[in-house]
C-alpha positions as CSV (number, residue, x, y, z in Angstrom):
1,X,7.4,17.8,-4.1
2,X,10.2,15.7,-2.8
3,X,10.8,14.6,0.8
4,X,13.9,15.8,2.6
5,X,15.9,12.6,2.6
6,X,19.3,12.7,4.2
7,X,21.0,9.9,2.2
8,X,18.4,7.4,3.5
9,X,17.9,4.9,0.7
10,X,15.1,2.3,1.1
11,X,16.3,-1.3,1.4
12,X,13.9,-3.9,0.2
13,X,12.3,-5.9,3.1
14,X,12.6,-3.1,5.6
15,X,9.3,-2.6,7.4
16,X,8.4,1.0,7.9
17,X,6.3,2.0,10.9
18,X,3.8,4.8,11.4
19,X,2.6,6.8,14.4
20,X,4.7,8.3,17.2
21,X,7.9,6.3,16.4
22,X,7.5,6.5,12.6
23,X,10.3,5.2,10.5
24,X,8.3,6.0,7.4
25,X,8.7,9.8,7.8
26,X,11.6,10.3,5.5
27,X,9.7,8.7,2.6
28,X,6.3,10.6,3.0
29,X,5.7,13.5,0.6
30,X,2.1,14.2,1.4
31,X,-1.2,12.8,2.5
32,X,-0.2,11.3,5.9
33,X,-1.4,12.9,9.2
34,X,1.2,13.7,11.8
35,X,-1.3,14.1,14.7
36,X,-2.0,10.5,15.7
37,X,-0.5,9.3,19.0
38,X,-0.7,5.5,18.5
39,X,1.2,3.0,16.5
40,X,-0.6,4.1,13.3
41,X,-1.2,7.2,11.3
42,X,-4.3,8.2,9.3
43,X,-4.2,9.1,5.6
44,X,-5.4,12.6,5.1
45,X,-7.1,13.7,1.8
46,X,-7.7,11.8,-1.4
47,X,-4.1,11.2,-2.4
48,X,-1.0,9.9,-0.5
49,X,2.4,10.2,-2.0
50,X,5.6,8.4,-0.9
51,X,9.0,8.5,-2.6
52,X,11.5,5.8,-2.0
53,X,15.2,6.4,-3.1
54,X,16.2,2.8,-3.8
55,X,19.5,1.3,-2.5
56,X,19.3,-0.9,-5.7
57,X,16.9,-1.4,-8.5
58,X,14.7,-4.5,-8.1
59,X,15.9,-7.6,-10.0
60,X,12.5,-9.3,-9.5
61,X,8.9,-8.3,-9.2
62,X,8.0,-6.6,-5.9
63,X,5.3,-6.8,-3.4
64,X,4.1,-3.8,-1.4
65,X,2.3,-4.7,1.9
66,X,0.3,-2.0,3.7
67,X,-0.9,-3.0,7.1
68,X,-3.9,-1.1,8.3
69,X,-5.4,-1.0,11.8
70,X,-8.6,0.8,10.8
71,X,-10.6,1.8,7.7
72,X,-13.0,4.8,7.9
73,X,-16.2,3.3,6.5
74,X,-18.7,5.9,7.7
75,X,-19.6,6.5,4.1
76,X,-19.2,2.9,2.9
77,X,-16.1,0.9,1.8
78,X,-13.0,2.9,0.8
79,X,-11.8,2.5,-2.7
80,X,-8.0,2.2,-2.8
81,X,-6.2,2.8,-6.1
82,X,-2.4,2.3,-6.0
83,X,0.1,3.5,-8.6
84,X,3.8,2.9,-8.8
85,X,5.8,5.3,-10.9
86,X,2.5,6.5,-12.4
87,X,1.3,3.1,-13.4
88,X,-1.9,1.8,-11.8
89,X,-1.1,-1.5,-10.2
90,X,-4.0,-2.1,-7.8
91,X,-7.7,-1.2,-7.3
92,X,-10.0,-2.6,-4.6
93,X,-12.7,-1.6,-2.2
94,X,-11.6,-2.1,1.5
95,X,-14.0,-2.2,4.4
96,X,-11.9,-3.7,7.2
97,X,-8.4,-3.5,8.6
98,X,-5.8,-6.0,7.6
99,X,-3.0,-6.1,5.0
100,X,-3.4,-4.8,1.5
101,X,-0.9,-6.5,-0.8
102,X,0.1,-5.0,-4.2
103,X,2.2,-7.0,-6.7
104,X,4.2,-4.8,-9.0
105,X,6.1,-6.1,-12.1
106,X,9.8,-5.2,-11.9
107,X,9.5,-3.3,-15.3
108,X,7.3,-0.8,-13.5
109,X,9.2,-0.8,-10.2
110,X,12.6,-0.2,-11.7
111,X,11.8,2.8,-14.0
112,X,13.8,5.1,-11.8
113,X,16.1,5.1,-8.8
114,X,13.4,6.9,-6.8
115,X,10.2,4.8,-6.7
116,X,7.0,6.9,-6.4
117,X,4.1,5.2,-4.6
118,X,0.7,6.9,-4.8
119,X,-2.5,5.9,-3.0
120,X,-5.6,7.4,-4.5
121,X,-8.4,7.4,-1.9
122,X,-11.5,8.9,-3.7
123,X,-13.9,8.1,-0.8
124,X,-11.9,9.8,1.9
125,X,-14.2,12.0,4.0
126,X,-14.0,14.0,7.2
127,X,-16.1,12.8,10.2
128,X,-17.1,16.5,10.6
129,X,-18.6,16.6,7.1
130,X,-20.2,13.2,7.5
131,X,-21.6,13.5,11.1
132,X,-21.8,17.3,11.5
133,X,-21.0,19.0,14.8
134,X,-21.1,15.6,16.7
135,X,-17.7,14.9,15.2
136,X,-14.6,17.0,15.9
137,X,-12.2,15.7,13.2
138,X,-12.1,17.8,10.0
139,X,-9.4,15.6,8.3
140,X,-10.5,13.6,5.3
141,X,-9.8,10.1,6.5
142,X,-9.6,6.8,4.7
143,X,-6.9,4.3,6.1
144,X,-5.1,4.1,9.4
145,X,-1.7,2.7,8.4
146,X,0.5,0.8,10.9
147,X,3.2,-0.6,8.6
148,X,4.4,-0.6,5.0
149,X,7.0,-2.9,3.5
150,X,8.3,-3.4,0.0
151,X,9.9,-6.7,-0.8
152,X,11.2,-8.4,-3.9
153,X,9.1,-11.5,-4.6
154,X,11.0,-14.7,-4.3
155,X,10.6,-17.0,-7.2
156,X,8.1,-19.7,-6.4
157,X,9.2,-23.2,-6.8
158,X,7.5,-24.8,-9.8
159,X,7.0,-28.5,-9.3
160,X,6.5,-30.5,-12.4
161,X,3.0,-31.9,-12.4
162,X,2.7,-35.4,-13.8
163,X,0.0,-35.5,-16.5
164,X,-3.0,-37.5,-15.4
165,X,-4.7,-39.4,-18.3
166,X,-8.3,-38.3,-18.9
167,X,-10.8,-41.1,-18.5
168,X,-13.7,-41.5,-20.8
169,X,-16.9,-43.5,-20.7
170,X,-15.4,-45.8,-23.2
171,X,-12.8,-46.9,-20.7
172,X,-15.6,-48.7,-18.8
173,X,-15.8,-46.3,-15.9
């Protein structure tokens, strides 16, 4: 599956939004609901796939930030496993909204001019399955995503640390 992209390359540092005014739409292949009316969109099912045609290959490691407004925890924390170009880069249990940050080595990120980002969500479950007829939503839910951004990581300034001599009991301390 490939999304229908009309010459829309992804430029590093561009925040993508979800919900009614979604700018992420051209990059979504599967696993994202289109029925939410807010400034977020729920993941649907146990796998989400994005494909990002890159304006240029990264020259540095990258950071992927996924901002969530809600996590469906009716059945406990949600396990989130993230792969970039079929290489697992992140695995963590998430139980509250916030920002999930994934650091990806440039060797993995620049394997292709189209970067594939997959979220595996093995604990996604439908409220209907979990709560029965009291719930109306049959979608398998995990994360409500508000924003996603991929950035090249700036080199951190390394300050030289002056060596501090170790003291011993023999020094009269």
